[in-house]
C-alpha positions in Angstrom: -21.9 -77.5 8.3 -23.5 -79.7 10.9 -21.6 -79.6 14.6 -20.5 -83.4 13.7 -18.3 -82.1 10.5 -16.9 -78.7 12.4 -16.3 -81.2 15.4 -14.6 -83.7 13.2 -12.6 -81.1 11.3 -11.3 -79.2 14.7 -9.8 -83.0 15.7 -7.9 -83.4 12.5 -6.4 -79.8 13.2 -5.9 -80.0 17.0 -1.9 -79.8 17.2 -1.1 -78.1 14.0 -0.5 -74.8 15.5 2.4 -76.6 17.5 3.8 -77.7 14.3 4.0 -74.3 12.8 5.5 -73.1 15.4 8.6 -75.3 15.8 8.6 -75.1 12.7 9.6 -71.4 12.6 11.2 -71.1 15.8 13.9 -73.9 13.7 13.9 -71.5 11.3 14.7 -68.5 13.4 17.4 -70.4 15.5 19.2 -71.7 12.5 19.6 -67.9 11.4 20.5 -66.5 15.0 23.4 -69.5 14.7 24.3 -69.2 11.8 24.6 -64.9 11.7 26.9 -65.8 15.0 28.9 -67.9 13.5 29.6 -65.4 11.3 29.9 -62.5 13.2 31.1 -63.4 16.0 34.7 -64.2 15.3 35.2 -60.6 13.7 33.8 -58.8 16.4 36.3 -60.9 18.6 39.4 -59.9 15.9 38.5 -56.5 16.3 38.6 -56.1 20.3 41.5 -57.8 20.1 43.5 -56.0 17.6 42.8 -52.8 19.2 43.5 -54.4 23.1 47.0 -55.9 21.5 47.5 -53.3 19.4 49.1 -51.0 21.9 51.2 -53.5 23.4 52.4 -54.5 19.9 53.3 -51.0 19.0 55.7 -50.6 22.7 57.3 -53.8 22.1 58.3 -52.3 18.7 58.9 -49.1 20.1 61.0 -50.6 23.3 63.5 -52.6 20.0 63.2 -49.4 18.7 65.2 -47.5 21.2 67.4 -50.0 21.6 68.8 -50.3 17.8 69.5 -46.6 18.6 71.3 -46.7 21.8 73.1 -49.9 20.6 74.1 -47.2 17.6 75.4 -44.5 19.3 78.2 -46.0 20.3 76.8 -46.7 24.1 77.7 -49.4 26.3 76.6 -52.7 25.3 73.5 -53.6 26.3 71.6 -56.8 26.0 69.0 -57.0 23.8 65.4 -56.3 25.6 63.1 -59.4 26.5 59.6 -58.7 26.3 58.4 -59.9 29.9 54.3 -59.4 28.8 54.7 -62.6 25.9 55.5 -59.8 22.9 58.2 -60.3 20.8 60.0 -58.4 18.0 61.9 -58.6 14.9 64.9 -56.6 13.7 65.4 -56.4 9.7 68.5 -54.7 9.5 71.9 -54.2 11.6 71.3 -51.9 14.2 75.3 -51.3 14.3 75.6 -49.6 11.1 74.9 -46.4 9.9 73.2 -44.6 8.4 70.3 -46.3 10.4 67.7 -47.7 8.2 65.6 -51.2 9.7 62.5 -52.0 10.3 61.3 -53.6 13.1 58.4 -55.4 13.8 56.9 -56.0 17.1 54.2 -58.5 17.9 51.5 -59.3 20.5 48.8 -62.0 20.6 48.9 -62.4 17.1 48.7 -58.1 16.3 51.7 -57.0 15.0 53.2 -53.7 14.1 56.2 -52.1 12.4 58.5 -49.2 12.9 60.4 -48.1 9.9 63.6 -46.2 11.2 65.7 -44.1 8.5 68.6 -41.7 8.9 68.2 -38.5 6.9 71.2 -36.9 5.7 
């Protein structure tokens, strides 16, 4: 090949590396963003569940302690109010014997339940 043909060919190929680099980087970036969109919410959910689970179980425990206290005929005490934003639901009547109720404590979309049953 003559020198003129080699120079002509090189001029036509100038910039092709940049095009390939941009295409490869774009592909890698799209893969990373897709994987991030899939896994980041799951990682956050696991982290939140661990941190909020303890508060949810303590919320349910506080409500169950109130039920036991009320059931044992102690002086009337108001239902507990959670100052941390937790909430609870009691299935059943705490004043009836035998004890047989379920309490679900919830804190920031994490729920934990306790089942209390009195055995004869």
